[in-house]
N, C-alpha and C positions, 0 to 999 in steps of 0.2 A: 731349309737348305736341301737341295736335291739330292738323292742318291744316285749314284752312277753305276751303270751295268755294261757289260760287253756281251754281245750275242753273236752267234756265228751264222753267216749267211752264205750258201752255196755259191752264189753269184759273185760276191764282192768280198769275201773274207770276213774279217771282224767288223762290226759296227758299234760305235760307243753310243750309248743312250743314257738320258737322265730320267729318273723315275720321280713324277710328281703327284700328289693327290690332287685330282682334277676330274670332277665329274662330267659325263656326257649327259646331255638332256636335249629333250625334244617336246613338241606340243602339238596339239591338235584340237579342233573345234568339233563337238559332236552335237547333233540335235535329233535328227530322225534315223540317221544311218546306223547300222548294226555292227559295222566293222570299220576300223581305221588302223593304217599301219604307220608306226612311228620310226623315226630314223631312216627312212627310205628316200627322202628327197634332199637331204642336206640343207645348206643355208638357202639356196636357190631365190636369193633376193629377200629372204627373211631376216628379221633383225636378231641381235644377239639376246634380245628378251625371249624369243621363241625357240631358238636352237644353238647349239654351238657346233654341231657336226658339220664339218667343211665339206665333205665328199658325200654323195648320195649313196646310203646303205654301206659304207665301209670306211675304214681309215686308210689314209694316204700312206704310201711307203716312207719311212721304215717304222712308223707309229705302231704300237701295240697297246692294248688295254686289258686290264684285268677288272671284272665286275665283281665287286664284294658286296654290295647291297644296293637295294632299289628303294625308291621313296616316289610317292605321287602327291600332287597338290591339284585342287580343283579351283577353277575361277568360273564365274558365271556372266553371261552377257546380260541377264536380267537379274532381278532379285530373286534369289532362290531360297526356298524353306527347307526345313530339315528333311521333309519328305522328298524333295527333288535330289538331295545329297544321297539319302538312303536308297533311293530308286537306283541311282548310279552304282552305288557299292554292292547292292544286291544282284544286279544284273551284269555287271562286268566281269571280265577275265583277261588275263594277260598271257601271251605265249612269247618266249624269248628264243628266237632261232639264229643259229650261226651256221652259214653254208647250208647244208641240208639237215642238220640235227637240230631238234628241239631240245633245249637245255632246261627250260622252266615253264611250267604251266601253273598258273595261280590265279585265284579269285581276286578281285580287285579289293574287296573289304579287308583282306590281310595286310595291304600295302599301306601302312600309316604314313602320314605327311612329315611329320618332324619339323615342319616349317609352316609359315603362313598364320593367318589371322585366326583368332578364336573369340566368339561372342557367345556369352552364356546368358540367356534371359528366361527368368522364370515366369514373370508376368509381363506382358508386352506394355511398352510405353503407349500412351494415348496416340502419339504420332506414328507409330509403327503399325502396319497392318498384318504382319505375322511375328510370331515369337522368335524366330531366328531369321536373320537377314544372310548370314554366311554360316556355312557348316563344314566342318573338315574332320576327317578320321584321325583321331589321335591329338594328343597335345601338342602344340607348336614348340617342340624341344628337340635339339639336333640328335640326341640319343635315341629317339623315337623313330627308328628305322627298321626295314626287314633286311637282316644280315643273312648272307648265304654261308653254309658251312664250308662249302668248296667254291672257290671263284670260278667264274665262266670267263674263258680267255677269248678275246678278240683278236686274231692275228691281222697283219697288214693286208690289204688289198683282198679282203675276204668278205663277201656279203654277210650283212646280219640286218635283223630287223626285230621290232617288238610289235605284235599284233594285238589290239585291243579289241575284243568282242563284246557287244552288249546284246543281251536276250531279246529285248525289245527296244523301239525307240524311247527318247526321253522327252519330256514336256518343255524343258527349257534348254537352251544352248549352254552346253558345258565346255569349258576349255581345260583340257588335261595337260598337265606338264608331268613328264615322267622323267626322273633322274636316275642314271645309272652311276653309282658311287663307286670308285676305285682308284686304281693306279694307272695313270697314263705313262707309256714309255716313248720318248721322243729323242730325236737325234741331237746330239750337242752340237750347237753351232759354232 
């Protein structure tokens, strides 16, 4: 059941909003590039599997969002080994920026997935060429998430983005999904 809130707006007085738990997410493919910006293009013809941000780099009026936690998952265009995943986690870092302020800078290895596949193989089967076909950081459990002590607030019609930097290029194509978990405030219809 949604929670209802009333906020004051200088232009139009009071606005009634409903609060729901609804993550914002975006994805990007990386191979040799050393930097990619997430949440900067909006849907732009991309499916709901890749992003759920409607407007490029901001929330439309009167939506607001409070980031309470972050999680990342990795997918690969080709079969990846443990070494491929380890290279991403060792070389990657994130920067969360709202307007002109940086609110969080964090290495990729600290953001566990809390979702996704997990395969554990001690001795490779004869049909497999690598001991690990898919690797993920953290157990696939929803409680396994990087929670923030203080929320990061995304106001309406304010630019924000998440910058992912990789120290050097990767040997396989990695598809990164980044989830901003929190509370979405949207207008009551």
